[in-house]
C-alpha positions in Angstrom: 77.6 81.4 110.7 79.5 84.3 108.3 82.9 85.5 108.9 82.5 89.2 108.9 85.7 91.5 107.0 85.1 95.4 108.5 87.1 98.0 106.9 86.3 101.8 105.2 87.2 103.8 102.6 88.8 106.5 104.8 91.5 104.1 105.9 92.7 104.4 102.9 93.2 108.2 103.5 96.1 108.1 106.1 99.4 109.1 104.2 102.3 109.2 105.9 104.4 110.4 102.9 106.2 109.1 99.7 107.7 105.5 99.6 106.7 105.2 103.5 106.0 100.9 103.7 102.6 101.6 105.6 100.8 102.4 102.6 97.2 102.8 101.5 98.0 100.4 98.8 98.3 97.4 101.5 94.4 97.1 101.7 93.9 97.4 98.0 96.2 94.4 97.7 94.1 92.6 100.5 90.9 93.4 98.4 92.6 92.2 95.3 93.6 88.6 96.7 90.3 88.9 98.4 88.5 88.8 95.1 91.4 86.8 93.1 90.8 83.8 95.3 87.3 83.7 95.0 86.9 84.3 99.1 85.5 87.8 99.4 81.9 86.6 98.3 82.0 84.2 101.2 82.5 86.9 103.2 79.7 89.3 104.9 81.4 93.1 104.3 80.7 95.6 106.7 81.6 99.6 106.4 83.4 100.3 109.9 82.1 103.1 112.1 84.0 105.9 113.7 84.5 104.8 117.3 83.4 107.0 120.5 85.7 108.7 122.6 84.6 106.8 125.5 85.9 103.4 123.2 89.0 104.8 122.7 89.7 106.6 126.1 88.6 103.2 127.5 92.7 102.6 126.7 94.3 105.8 126.2 93.6 109.3 128.3 91.5 111.9 127.5 94.5 114.0 127.1 96.4 111.9 124.5 93.0 111.5 122.8 93.0 114.9 122.3 96.6 115.8 121.7 96.4 113.5 118.5 93.1 115.1 117.3 94.6 118.7 118.0 98.0 117.2 116.0 95.6 116.6 112.9 96.6 118.9 110.2 94.5 120.6 107.8 97.3 120.3 105.2 100.5 118.2 104.6 101.9 115.8 106.9 102.8 116.1 110.8 105.2 113.5 112.7 104.0 112.4 116.3 107.1 110.5 116.2 109.8 109.5 113.8 108.2 106.5 112.9 104.4 107.8 112.5 102.6 110.7 110.9 99.6 112.4 110.3 98.1 113.5 106.9 94.3 115.7 106.8 92.5 112.2 106.7 94.5 110.5 109.6 92.1 111.3 112.7 89.3 109.8 110.9 91.2 107.0 109.6 92.6 106.1 113.2 89.1 106.6 114.4 87.6 104.0 111.8 90.3 101.5 112.6 89.6 101.8 116.5 85.6 101.2 115.2 86.3 98.5 113.4 87.8 96.6 116.1 84.7 97.3 118.0 82.0 96.7 115.6 83.7 93.2 115.0 83.5 92.4 118.7 80.5 93.7 119.1 79.0 90.8 115.9 81.0 88.0 117.1 80.2 88.0 121.2 76.6 89.0 119.4 76.6 85.8 117.3 76.2 87.8 114.3 79.5 86.1 113.1 81.4 83.2 113.4 84.8 85.3 113.7 85.6 88.6 112.5 88.9 90.4 110.6 89.5 93.8 110.4 91.3 95.0 107.3 92.2 98.6 108.7 95.2 100.9 108.8 96.9 102.9 110.7 98.3 99.8 113.1 98.2 99.4 116.6 100.1 97.4 118.5 102.9 99.4 119.2 101.0 102.7 120.4 100.9 102.4 124.3 98.7 104.4 126.5 99.9 107.6 126.1 102.2 107.6 123.0 102.1 106.7 119.3 104.8 104.4 118.1 106.1 102.2 115.0 102.9 103.4 112.2 100.5 103.3 115.5 98.3 105.8 116.5 95.6 103.8 118.3 95.4 100.5 119.9 93.2 99.1 117.7 93.7 95.7 119.4 93.6 97.2 122.7 90.3 98.9 122.7 88.5 96.0 121.3 89.6 93.9 124.3 88.8 96.4 126.4 85.6 97.1 125.4 85.1 92.9 125.6 85.6 93.5 129.1 84.2 96.6 130.3 81.2 97.0 127.8 80.4 93.4 127.3 81.5 91.9 130.8 84.2 89.1 130.0 86.2 87.7 132.3 89.1 86.4 130.4 90.5 87.4 126.9 93.2 86.5 125.2 95.4 88.2 122.7 97.8 86.9 120.3 100.0 88.9 118.4 102.4 87.1 115.7 103.6 90.3 113.7 107.6 90.4 113.6 107.6 93.3 115.8 106.9 92.8 119.3 103.9 94.3 120.7 105.2 96.4 123.2 102.1 98.9 123.2 99.3 96.4 123.8 101.9 94.5 126.5 102.3 97.9 128.3 98.3 98.7 128.6 97.7 94.7 129.6 100.4 93.8 132.0 99.5 92.3 135.2 95.8 92.4 134.1 94.4 89.6 135.5 92.0 89.1 132.9 94.2 88.9 129.9 96.5 86.5 128.6 98.8 87.5 125.9 100.9 85.4 123.9 103.5 86.2 120.8 105.8 85.6 118.9 108.6 88.6 117.0 112.1 88.6 115.8 114.2 89.7 118.6 116.7 91.3 118.8 114.9 93.8 116.7 112.6 96.6 117.0 111.1 97.9 119.4 113.6 95.6 121.2 111.2 94.7 123.5 110.1 91.7 125.1 112.1 89.4 126.7 113.1 92.2 130.0 111.1 92.2 133.5 107.7 90.6 131.6 104.5 90.2 133.6 103.3 86.8 134.6 100.0 87.2 132.4 102.9 87.4 128.8 104.1 84.6 127.1 106.6 86.0 124.4 108.5 83.5 122.3 111.1 86.0 120.6 112.9 84.6 117.3 116.2 85.2 115.6 116.6 86.6 112.5 115.9 83.6 109.6 113.8 81.6 111.7 110.3 79.7 109.8 107.5 77.9 110.6 108.9 75.1 112.0 110.4 78.1 114.7 106.6 79.7 114.9 104.8 76.1 115.5 107.6 75.2 118.1 107.0 78.2 120.0 102.9 77.5 120.0 102.9 74.2 120.7 105.4 74.0 123.6 104.8 77.5 124.8 101.5 79.0 123.7 99.3 76.1 124.0 99.4 74.9 127.3 98.9 78.5 128.7 96.2 79.4 126.8 94.3 76.2 127.8 95.6 77.0 131.1 93.7 80.2 131.3 90.6 79.0 129.2 89.7 82.3 127.5 86.5 83.5 126.3 87.2 85.2 123.6 90.8 85.6 121.4 91.8 88.9 119.6 95.0 88.4 117.5 97.1 91.3 116.5 97.3 89.5 112.9 100.7 90.6 111.5 102.1 89.8 108.2 105.6 91.4 107.7 107.4 88.5 109.4 106.6 86.7 106.1 109.8 85.5 103.9 108.9 87.6 101.0 108.6 91.0 103.4 112.3 92.7 104.3 110.8 94.6 106.8 112.2 92.2 108.9 113.9 88.7 109.0 111.8 85.7 110.1 110.8 83.7 107.0 106.9 82.3 107.7 105.0 81.6 104.8 101.2 81.3 104.0 100.7 77.8 105.0 102.4 78.9 108.5 99.6 81.7 109.0 97.0 79.4 108.2 98.4 77.0 110.8 98.5 79.4 113.7 94.8 80.5 112.9 93.7 76.8 113.1 95.6 76.3 116.2 93.9 79.4 118.0 90.7 78.3 116.0 91.0 75.3 118.3 91.5 76.9 121.3 88.5 79.2 120.7 86.3 76.1 120.3 87.1 74.6 123.6 86.7 77.7 125.8 85.0 81.0 123.7 82.4 79.6 121.6 85.3 80.0 118.8 84.9 83.7 119.2 88.1 85.7 117.9 88.4 88.9 116.3 91.3 89.5 114.1 93.0 93.2 113.4 95.7 93.7 110.7 99.4 95.1 112.3 101.8 94.7 109.9 102.6 93.3 106.3 104.3 95.5 104.0 105.5 93.0 100.8 101.9 93.5 99.0 101.4 90.6 97.5 102.7 88.2 100.2 100.4 90.4 102.3 97.5 90.4 100.2 98.1 85.8 100.1 98.7 86.0 103.9 95.5 87.5 105.0 93.7 85.2 102.7 95.2 82.0 104.2 94.5 83.9 107.5 90.7 83.6 106.4 90.3 80.4 104.8 91.6 79.4 108.0 88.9 81.0 110.2 86.2 80.5 108.1 87.7 76.9 107.5 87.1 77.5 103.6 
């Protein structure tokens, strides 16, 4: 069975200003590496649909959705918060990003793909139910996970987050939801300065000090993530795939390399195969050193596809 790669040209039309690290060139860097590595032809490529209002508002209140739509400018750039802005193409980009995650869920649950990766922007894991934050407008992975739970009727899903930044929005959305287990690593103390106090029982957070590398990731996964995941027995895994913990990415201070992303992907595949028919949906989050981002996504996809 194939690995689905889902993206859309609209995701290139989201602009947050000159020199902003969350730039359209991120997706171009990934596409370049997919081609040069030779794995592009091994993937099944899909164009992301626009998410429906119903799909988005399973996670975000209608008034928040309406406020985002109304904030979309006809020209120029408007700021939703100090870190997150919208240009004329941003609303459609955000709807495509959420729609990609929903399509990925449908393809994997429907048996049309072994796993799926969404090469989309804007990212999503900092967006709470009613607040944009940290470059994120809608919480793509949360929208996908809720689609699996409420549309497809899954009973237990796991969310995995290995971005350099804590996925505070996803945690806030699912904290205390017994249908979900979220596991994550992130640099701490570091933006958004969360994930260590008052953590819900269905959250397994492993903060890492600046300078931590692959050995620290492996310890976190083997000691903390894997026992919790195997005890929970998720029917499907959703990954917030942030590649800004790479040693070449100056957005943070962690020291992961491509082999670490491949390794953690294989560990999550093993969990998915034991408990969830191998079902995994992965959604792009961070990653701002363009070459490292592209190489890391290739390593992630090679592991997902066992190429």
